[in-house]
N, C-alpha and C positions, 0 to 999 in steps of 0.2 A: 274757574278762571285760570289762565295759564300764568305760572309764576316766573319761569325762567325766560325773561324777555331779553332777547339778543338782537340788537338793531344792526342789521347787516348793511350799513351804509359805507360805501367805499371812501377811503381817505382822499376825497376830492380828486378822483381819477381824471377829472376834466383838465387838471393841470399837468402839463406834459413834462414832468420831471420826477425823479425819484424823491420821495418825501423823507425828510430827516426824521430819525427816531432816537430817543434817549436824551438824557440830560447833557451828555458830552457834546452832542451835535447842536443842541440848543445853545450851549455856551459858545460854540464856534460861530454860529449865526449871529449871536449877540455881539461878538467881537467885530464881525464884518459890518454890522449895521451903521456905526458912527462914520465909517469911511465911505459909505454909499452915497452917490449923488442923487439928486431928486429926479430920477428918471425911471424908465420901465424896469430896469434891473432891481431898483429898490422896491418896487411894487412886488416883484417876484420874491425878493428876500423876505418882505413882510408877510406874504402869503405862506411862505415856507415856515416861518416862525409860528404863524397862526395855527397851521396844521400840526406842527410839532407839539405845541402846547395843548392841542385838543384832547390828547389822551391823559394828560396829567393835571392840567389847570385850564379848563375851557374858558373861564372868565378872562384869563390872561390872553388866551387865543383870540377871543373876541376883540380885545384891545388892539392887538397887532393887525387883525383882519380889518378892523375899522380904519386904521391908519392906511393900510394898503388900498382900501376902497376910496378913501378921500384923495390920495395921491393919483390913483388911476383916473378918477373923475377930473382932477385938475389937468392931467396930461391928455384927457379926451382919448383914452386908450380903451376901446370896447372889450378886447380880450382880457385885459387886466381887470376891468370892472367885473366881468363874468367870473374870472378866477377868484377874485376877492369875495364875491358873493358865495361861491362854492365853499371857500374856507370858513366863512361865517356860518353857513348852513351846517357844516360838520360840527362846529363848536356848539351851536344851539341844539343840535340833535343830541350831543353828549350831555347837555344840561336838561334833556327831556322837554325842552320847549319846542315841541314838534311843529306847531302852527307857524312859528317864526322861521324855523328851518325850511319849511315848505315855501314860504314867501321868498327867501333868498335863493333857493334852487330855481323857482319859477322865473325870477328875474334873470338869473344866469341862462336859463333855457331859452328865453326870448332872444337874448343877444346871440347865442350860438346858432339859433334858427336864422337870424338875420345875416350872420357871417357865413352860413352854409356849412358849418362844421358838423357833419352828420354823426361822426363817431362820438364826439362829446355830447351831442344831443341825445344819442342812444344811451350813454352812460348816465346822464342826469335823469332821464326818464326812468331808468331802473331804480336809481336812488329814491326818486319821488314815489314810485310805486310802493317801495318798502315803507316809506314814511306814512303814506296814506293807509297802508295795512295796519301800521302801528296805532293809528288813531281810529281804526275801524271804519274808514271810508272806503269800503270794498268796491262800490261801483267805479269810483275814480281810479283806484288801483288797477282794476281789471281793464278799464278803457285804455289806460296808458300801456299796459302789457300787450294787449291785443293790437294796439297801434304799432308797437315795435316788432310784433311777430312776423308779419309778411315781409318777405325779402331777406330775412335774417339767414345767414349761411348756417349750414349744419355743423356748428362748432360749439365751443363752450358757451358762447353767448346765447345760443338757442336753447341749450340745455338749462341754463339759468332761468331763461324766460319761462320755459315749460314748467320748471320746478316751482317758480313763484306763482304761476297761474294755478297749478294744482293745489298749492297751499291756500291761496286766497279764496278759491271756490269751495273750500272745506265748509265755510259758514254759509255761503250763498247758495251753492248748488253742488252737493257732493258728487253727483253723477258726472258733471262736467269736470270736477276735480280729478276723478278717477280716469276720465278720458285723457286729460293732459298729462297725468302721471304716467299712463301707459305709453304715451307718445315719447315722453322723456326716457322711459325705460328702454324702449325700442331703439332710440337714437344712441343712447349711452352704450347699449350692447353692441351696436353697429360700429361705434367709434372705439370700443374697448375701454371705456371709462368706468371702472368699477366703483369709484367714489360716487359718481352721478347715478349709477345704477342703485346703489344703496340708498341715496337720497330719494330716488323715485319710489322705491319700495316703501320708504318711510312715509312719503306724502300720500301714497295710495292707502296705506294703513290708517292715516289720519282721516281720510274721507270715508273709509268703511266704518271707522269708529263713530263718525258723525251720523252715519246711517243706522247706527246701533247693530251693525253686522259684526258682532264681536269676534266670532271665530276667524273670519277673513282678516279682520284688523290684526289679530294676534299672529296669523300666518305671515302677513306682510311685514309686520314689525320684526318678527323672527328672522325673515330673510335679510332685512336691513341690518339687524344686529350681527348676523353671521358674517356679512361682507365687511362691516366696520371692524369686526374683530380680526379678520384676515388682514385688513389694511392698517391695523394698529391705531385707529382713530378713537382714542380713549374718550374724548369729550362727546363724540357722537354716540359712542356706546352707552354713555350715561343718559343722553337724551332719549334714546330708544328704550332703555330700561324704564325710564320715567313714563314714557308713552304706554308701555305695557302695564305699568302699575295703575294708570288711570282706567284702562279697560277692565282690570280686575275689580277696581272699586265700583265701576258702573254695573258690573255683574253681581255685586254684593259679596264678592270673595275678598273680604277685608284682610284675612291672613296673608294671602298672596300679594295684595296691594301694599301692605306694610313691608313685606319681605323685599319686594322690588324697590320700594321707595328708599329703604335703608341701604340697599346695594348702590343705588344712584348716589345717595348722600356720601357713602364711603369713597366712591370714585371722585366726586367733585371736591371732597375734602383733601384727597391726595393731590389733586391738581391745583388746589387753592383758588378755585373759581367761586368767589364770594357771592356773586349774583345767583349762580346756580345752586349753591348751598342754601341760600335764602329760599329759593324756589322749592327745593326738596323739603325743607322744614315746613313750608306752607302746605305742601301736598300731604305730608304726614299729619299735620293738624287737621286737614280736611277729612282724612280717613277716620281719625279719632272722633271728629264731629259726627260722621255717619254712624259711628258706633255708640253715640250718645255719651262718650267719655269726655265730658266738656272741660274738665280740669286739664287733661292732657292736650286737648285741642287748643285751649288758650295758651298753654305753655309753649307749644310749638309755633303758634301764630305770632306770639310776642317775640320769640327768638328770631323768627323770619323778618318781622317788621323792623327789629333793631338793626339787622344787617342792611336791609334795604335803605334805612334812614342814614346809616353811616356812609353808604355809597352815593347818597343823594338821588336815589331812584324813587321819585315821587309816585310813579305808577305802581311799583311794588308795595310801597307804604299804603297806597289807597286800596289795593287788592286785599291786604291784610286787615285794614280797618273794616272793610266790607265783610270779611270772613269772621272777624271778631264780633261784628254786629249780628251775623247769622247765629253765632253760638249764644249770644245773649238773648236773641229772639227765641231760640229753642228752649232756653231756660226761663222764658217769660219775664226777663228783665228788660221790659220794653223801652223805658226811657234811655237806658244805657245803649240799647241796640240802635235806637234812633240817633243818638248822639254820634256814634261811630259811623253810621251810614251817611249822615249829613256831612261829616268831615271827609269821608271818602268821596262823596258827590262833589264837594267843592274842589278837591284835587283833580278829579276826572274832568271837570268843566275847564279848569285851568289848562290841563294837558290837551283838551280837545278829544279825549278818548271816548268816542260815542258808544262803543260797546259797554265800557265801564259805566258810563252815564245811564244807559238803558237798564243794565243789570241792577244798579243801585236804586234807581227809581222803582223798579219792580219790588225790590226788597223793602223799601220804605212803604210802598203801597200795601204789602202784606202785613206790616206792623199796624198800619192804620186800620186795616180790615179787622185785625184781632181786637183792636181798641174800639171797634164799632164806629169808627170815624169814616163812614162809608164814602162820603163825598170826596174827602181828600184821597182816599184809596183809589177811587175811580179816576180822579184828576192825574195822579202820578202814573197809573197804569196806562192811561190814554197817551200821556207824553212819551212814556217808554215805547209804546207800540208804534207811535209816529216815527221815532228815531230808527227803530228796527226796520220799519217799512222803507224809509228813505235810504237806508244802508243796503237794502236788498236782502236783509236777513230774515227769510221766511220763517225759519224755526223760532227765532226770537220773537217775531211778530205774533206767531201762533201761541206761544207761551203767554205773552201779555194778554192776548185775546181770551185765552182760557182763564187767566186770573180775573179778568173783567167778569166772565161768566160766574166764577166763584163768588165774587162780591155781590153780584145780583142775586145769587142763590142765598147768600147770607142775609141780604136785605129781606128777601121773601120769607125766610124762616124766623126773622126777628119779631118777637111777639110784643115788644115794648109799645109799638104803635106810635112812636114819637118821631118817626122818620118823615121829614117833609119832602114832598115831590118837587122837583125842579127840572132844569134842562138836562141833567144827567140821570136823575132818579125818576122813573115813571111812577104813576099813582096806582097803588093797589098791588096785592100779592100776585095776582094773575099776570099783570103786565110785567112785573119783575121776573117771574118764572119764564115768561116768553123771551125776555131779553137774555136771561141766563142760558136758555135752550139754544137760542140763535148763536150766541158767542161760543158756547162749548161745542156745538156741532161744527161750526166753521173751523175752529181751532183743531178739532179732532181730525177733520178731513186733511188738513195740511200736514199734521204730525204723522198720519198714516201714509201720506205720499212720501214723506221724508224718512219714514221708518224710525221715528223717535219713540222708542218703546216705552220708556218710563213716563213720558208725557201722555202717551196713549192710555196707559193704565190710570193715571191721575184724572184725566179728562173723562174717561169712561165711567169711573166711579162717581164723579160729580153729575154726569149726564143721567145716569141711572136714578140718582136721587131726585133730580129735577123732574124726570118723567113720572116717578112715583108720586111726587107732590102735585103734579098736574093731572093725576088720574089716569095716566097712560101706562097701566100696569104691565101689559104685554110687552110694550117697547122697553120698559124698565127692566123686565126680567131678561129679555134678549140681550140688551147691552150689558147687563150684569154678568150673564153667562160668559160673554166674550171677554169681559174684563177679568173674571176669575181664571178663565182658561189661559189667557196671556200671562197673567201674574204667576200662575203655577208653572208655566213653561219657562219663564225667565228666572224666577226665584225657586228653582227646583231644589230637592234635597241635597244634590251635589254642590249647590252654590251656598248652602247654609253653613259656611265655615266661619265660625266666630273667632275673633282674635283672642278670646280667652285661652284657647289652646296655645296660641303663639306666646301670650304673656306668661302662661303657666310654665311652658318649656323654658322661657328665658329665666323665670324665677328659679326653676329647678336647676338649670345650668349654673346660676349664681350660687345657689346653696351648695352645689357640688364643689365649686371653686373655693367657697368659704371653708368647707370641711377639709379639703386638701391643704389649704393654707394652715389650718389649725393643726393638722397632722404633721406638716413640715416643721411648724414652730415647736410642737411637742418633741419631735425628734432632735431638733437643735438644742432645746432646753435640756434634754436627757444627756446629750453629748457634752454640753458645757458642765453639767453636774458631775458626770463621770470624770471629766478632765480635772476638775477642781479636787475631787477625791484622790485621784492619782497623785496630783502635786502634793497634797497634804500628806499622803502615805509615804512618799519619797523623803519628805523632810522629817517625819516623826519616827517611823518604824524602820526596822532593819530590812535587809534584802530578803530575808526569809519571809517576813510578814508581807512584803510586797508581792511575793509569789502567791501567797494565800489570797491577797486582795485581787490579784489578776485572775485567779481562779473564780473568785466570787463574781467579778465583773463579767467573766465569760458566761457564767451561769445566768447572771442577770440579763445579759444581752440575749441569751437564748430564750429566756422567759419573755423578754420584751418583744422578740420576734413572734413568739406564739401569740402574745396578747395583741400585737399589731394585726396578725392574720385574723384573729377572732373579731377585732374591731372593724377590719375591712369587710368581713362577711356581714357583720351587723349593719355596717353603713350601707352596703349594697342592698340588703333587705329593706332597710329604712327608706332608701331612695326609691326602691321599687314600689313600696307602699304609698309614698308621696305621689309618684307618677300615676299610680292607679287611682288615688283619690282625686288628683287633678283632672284625670280623664272623666271620672264620674261627675265632678263639679262642672266640667265643660259641657258634658251631655245634658246635665240638669239645666244649665244656663241656656243651652240651645233650645231645649224643649220649652222652657218658660218664655223665652223672648221671641221664639219663632212659631213653634207648633201650636202651643196653647193660644198665644195671641192671634195667630192666623185663623184658627177655627172660630174663636170668639168674634173676631172681626167679620168673618163670613156670616155667622149667625145674625149679628146685628144688621148687616147689609140686607140679608134676606127678610128680616123683620120689617125693615123700612119699605120693602116692596109689597108687603101684604096689603091687600085692598080691604081696609076695615069698613069702608062705606058700603061695600057690597060683598058680604061674606060668601055669597054663592058663586062668586067669580071663579071659573075653572082654574084660573092662574094660581089661586090660593092653595089648591091641593098640590100643585107642583112645588110651591114654596114650602109647604109643610113637609112634604116628602124630602125636600132638600135639607131642611133643618134637622129632620130625623137622621139622615145620613151623616151630617156633620156632627151631630150630638154623639152618635156611635163612635165616630173617629175620636172625638174629644174624650170620651170615656176611656178608650184604649190608651190614649196619650197620658191621661191622669194616672191610670194604673201603672204604666211604665215609669212615670215620674215617682210614684210611691215606692216602687221596687228599687229604683236607683237611690232614693233617699235612705231606705232601709239598709241597702248595701253600704252606703257611706257611713251610716251610724254604726254598723257593726265593725267596719274598718277602724273607725275612730276609737271605739271601745277597746279593740284589740291593741291599738297603739298605747292607750292609757294603761293597760295591764303590763306592757313591756317595761 
């Protein structure tokens, strides 16, 4: 889920005057209000106040906008009615009541269509498309943008249209998104608009990321970042750094993901952009969740949610509730996970955020599946799939379909025999396996078309198991081979960069700082002590004795310098030993969490494909050969692990002797 939600709704640009900003101008407008007559000028004044209050107090903005709308209706002034509706739409969008904002914009749009004001109609259509994107109604957003595109002059308006089209197609059809992004890039280059060129690069990167083409995504994000740096667009620099961090997380390179997330956080903190800070914190929590560091994941998720709550950003709060629910689910705290997910679902329904609703329904379905409440799991997945289908989100629909297949597989494997057949659950193991096979095959086909690599891996693994349980051992082995090949290509050794290295380095840096601080304090204490001795000597002894003391101090100072040098050498050696131990620990963690686990998982997967019913099946010999190869790899890995542990033990003993 995207955390840094920025609603790009124009401040009622359908109103043809410069909008007031700041408390000083609000005060000026309030002074003018009592003197205004009940005419069109007062409607305009009320609309100005409504817009001015939109950024600092939307509730107050709605109050003045409603007064303007009432007066415009009394005066039977259509343009005033339309302008007041625009002002109200802006304020409701600020309150994140997007369905109501859309209603007010649509009312204004009808009036401007009747009056033939095409420029204001164009502007409202753009604002509406952004709102529909924000509630994940992508088909409506696309239809509005495509309606505006023909006849648009090759200027900033067309660049903005192409930019929006590229973005909205990210979820629906990334290939179309890339097409419109390149059109924007070509036009921006022609017009010499570097800012729009950077935006086009960024949008193309988002579409390649959606296709799981991570190298191209990084290339385009890098081009966007370079241009934004040249232009000094600090906030956009932060956004692209955040985009890059997501790519690294998807690749399993959590060290780099955290590094870029913390860079983005630092920039947003310097700018004071609270909503983006909250988004960065949520992204960091997501990385820690991927690392199964659940305490840190919850720490950052709660920090993020607190900021979103203080901003009145219900969407941000709901996203964090869902993330916290995912962490609890991973820890098997299922009641707590359900509680958070249902809270998130309630907010998403209030906001009309259909993507949020679908994602949360899927999460709840997964919890019910774990609880073996299969009927509810199927119900929630089916509802989520329908929403994704209606939104044109093929990827989301495929994931829901795959989840259905997983539930049917779980039902087929359940040996309790207490599952009753009904309209959703077919009777018998064979029928459930057939349903699972159908769902997983259809989902896999879509994910392959969209190049959603992680889903391809998950679906292939499930499908191999379904084929094996159905007695289709050759099909199972073929799918399993493709699954392991893809998994190995994506999660190669180069991508197994655990964050333990990153954390160890941060701990090492902190220890360095602590030692330096102690050294400074020691030097200060010595200086103070020497100063006190000098003062005492001056008071008690003669000038001759003072000279002796000065000589002693000089000698002591020389000894202190020698001791400091020896201490610095020992400190350097100690830090080098700590760094070496940290590296060994990181290597051991890497081997334990990835290499050993990966080989064991492969062996278990191959065992599941073995045809126990017909031991003469020629496929079995292939499987046994595969197990033998993996076992040899595992033996080598374990030997390497023992060597590293012995190295660490020797290093620890040496430290103890020092």
